[in-house]
C-alpha positions as CSV (number, residue, x, y, z in Angstrom):
1,X,-63.3,60.0,88.4
2,X,-65.1,60.5,91.4
3,X,-65.4,57.7,93.7
4,X,-67.2,57.6,96.8
5,X,-66.4,55.6,99.7
6,X,-69.6,52.9,98.7
7,X,-68.7,52.1,95.5
8,X,-65.4,51.1,96.9
9,X,-66.9,49.1,98.8
10,X,-68.6,47.6,96.7
11,X,-66.4,46.3,94.5
12,X,-64.9,44.4,97.4
13,X,-67.2,42.4,98.2
14,X,-67.9,41.8,95.1
15,X,-67.3,37.8,94.0
16,X,-63.5,37.0,92.4
17,X,-64.4,36.0,89.5
18,X,-66.1,39.1,88.7
19,X,-62.8,40.6,86.9
20,X,-61.7,37.3,85.7
21,X,-60.8,38.2,81.9
22,X,-60.2,42.0,83.5
23,X,-56.8,43.4,80.9
24,X,-55.2,46.5,83.1
25,X,-54.5,49.7,81.1
26,X,-52.7,52.7,82.2
27,X,-54.6,55.4,84.3
28,X,-56.8,52.7,85.8
29,X,-57.1,52.9,89.3
30,X,-57.4,49.4,91.8
31,X,-57.4,48.8,95.1
32,X,-54.3,46.8,97.3
33,X,-55.0,44.9,100.5
34,X,-52.8,46.5,103.3
35,X,-49.1,46.2,101.1
36,X,-46.6,48.5,99.6
37,X,-46.5,48.4,95.5
38,X,-43.9,49.5,93.4
39,X,-44.0,51.9,90.2
40,X,-47.7,53.4,92.0
41,X,-48.7,56.4,93.9
42,X,-51.1,56.2,97.0
43,X,-54.0,57.6,96.5
44,X,-55.9,57.5,99.2
45,X,-57.5,54.6,101.6
46,X,-60.0,51.9,101.9
47,X,-59.5,50.9,105.5
48,X,-57.2,48.3,105.5
49,X,-56.6,48.5,101.2
50,X,-54.9,51.8,99.6
51,X,-56.5,53.3,95.9
52,X,-53.4,53.0,93.7
53,X,-53.2,55.2,90.1
54,X,-52.1,52.3,87.6
55,X,-49.4,53.9,85.4
56,X,-47.7,50.5,83.1
57,X,-46.1,48.2,85.5
58,X,-47.0,47.1,88.4
59,X,-46.2,43.3,90.6
60,X,-49.2,40.9,90.7
61,X,-49.6,42.0,87.1
62,X,-48.3,39.0,85.0
63,X,-46.2,40.2,81.3
64,X,-49.7,40.0,79.5
65,X,-51.6,42.3,81.7
66,X,-53.5,39.7,83.3
67,X,-54.9,40.2,86.9
68,X,-53.4,37.4,88.9
69,X,-53.5,38.1,92.5
70,X,-56.8,38.1,94.6
71,X,-55.7,41.5,96.6
72,X,-55.9,43.5,93.7
73,X,-59.0,44.7,93.0
74,X,-59.7,47.0,89.7
75,X,-61.4,50.2,90.7
76,X,-63.9,50.3,87.1
77,X,-65.0,53.4,85.3
78,X,-68.6,53.8,83.5
79,X,-67.0,53.1,80.5
80,X,-65.1,50.4,81.9
81,X,-68.1,48.9,83.6
82,X,-70.4,49.0,80.5
83,X,-67.4,46.9,78.1
84,X,-67.5,44.4,80.9
85,X,-71.5,44.5,80.1
86,X,-70.8,42.8,76.1
87,X,-73.7,45.2,75.1
88,X,-73.8,48.1,73.0
89,X,-73.7,51.7,75.4
90,X,-77.4,52.7,73.6
91,X,-78.9,49.7,75.6
92,X,-76.6,49.3,78.0
93,X,-78.3,53.1,78.9
94,X,-81.5,51.8,77.8
95,X,-81.7,48.8,80.3
96,X,-79.3,50.8,84.0
97,X,-83.0,53.2,83.6
98,X,-85.2,49.7,83.8
99,X,-82.9,48.4,86.9
100,X,-83.4,52.2,88.7
101,X,-87.0,52.4,87.8
102,X,-87.3,48.9,88.9
103,X,-85.6,49.2,92.2
104,X,-87.6,51.9,93.6
105,X,-91.0,50.1,92.6
106,X,-89.9,47.4,94.3
107,X,-88.5,49.2,97.3
108,X,-84.8,48.1,97.3
109,X,-82.3,50.5,98.3
110,X,-80.6,52.1,95.3
111,X,-77.8,53.7,95.7
112,X,-77.2,57.8,94.7
113,X,-74.1,57.1,92.5
114,X,-73.9,56.9,89.4
115,X,-71.1,54.6,89.5
116,X,-72.9,52.1,92.4
117,X,-75.7,52.0,89.7
118,X,-74.3,51.5,87.5
119,X,-71.9,48.4,89.4
120,X,-75.4,47.5,90.9
121,X,-76.4,47.2,87.3
122,X,-74.1,44.9,86.0
123,X,-74.0,42.7,89.1
124,X,-77.6,41.9,88.8
125,X,-77.6,41.2,85.3
126,X,-74.5,39.0,86.1
127,X,-74.9,36.9,89.0
128,X,-78.6,38.3,89.7
129,X,-76.9,40.4,92.9
130,X,-78.5,42.7,94.7
131,X,-76.8,45.8,96.5
132,X,-78.0,45.8,100.2
133,X,-76.1,48.5,101.2
134,X,-73.3,46.2,103.0
135,X,-73.4,43.6,101.0
136,X,-74.5,41.9,97.4
137,X,-77.4,39.5,98.1
C-alpha cells in the first residue's frame, strides 16, 4: 500500500474511538509515537511517529489481538476501511463516489490520494466530520 504523508496526518488526527474493536493481523501497518517497539522493523518516520509493519507479535497488543494503547495507530488499507464501514463493497464504492462529488460541489478540500478520500468518506459517515487539510471538523 502506498502511504502518503497526508494519509498518515489524517490518521493521527482521528478520534481515539475510531479504532475501537480493531483486530491486528500480520502485515497491518501502524504508527507508534516516539517509542521503540519490539518484534517489528521500522518502515519509516512521520514527525515523532515511526511507521511499522505488524508481524504477529508486538508490545501493547493483548493476547487476543486487541489494540490497547493510545500511542499506537493502525494505518488501515482501503479494504480494511470498507470492512470497518459495515457496508458491502458495491454499496461502499457507490457511496464513496457520491461523497466525492458532494465534497467537490460544496467546495470542500478533497484529497487526491485514494486512501485519503476513502478515509475522509468513512469519517464523514461515522462522525459527520470533513477533512480541512489540517484537522477533522
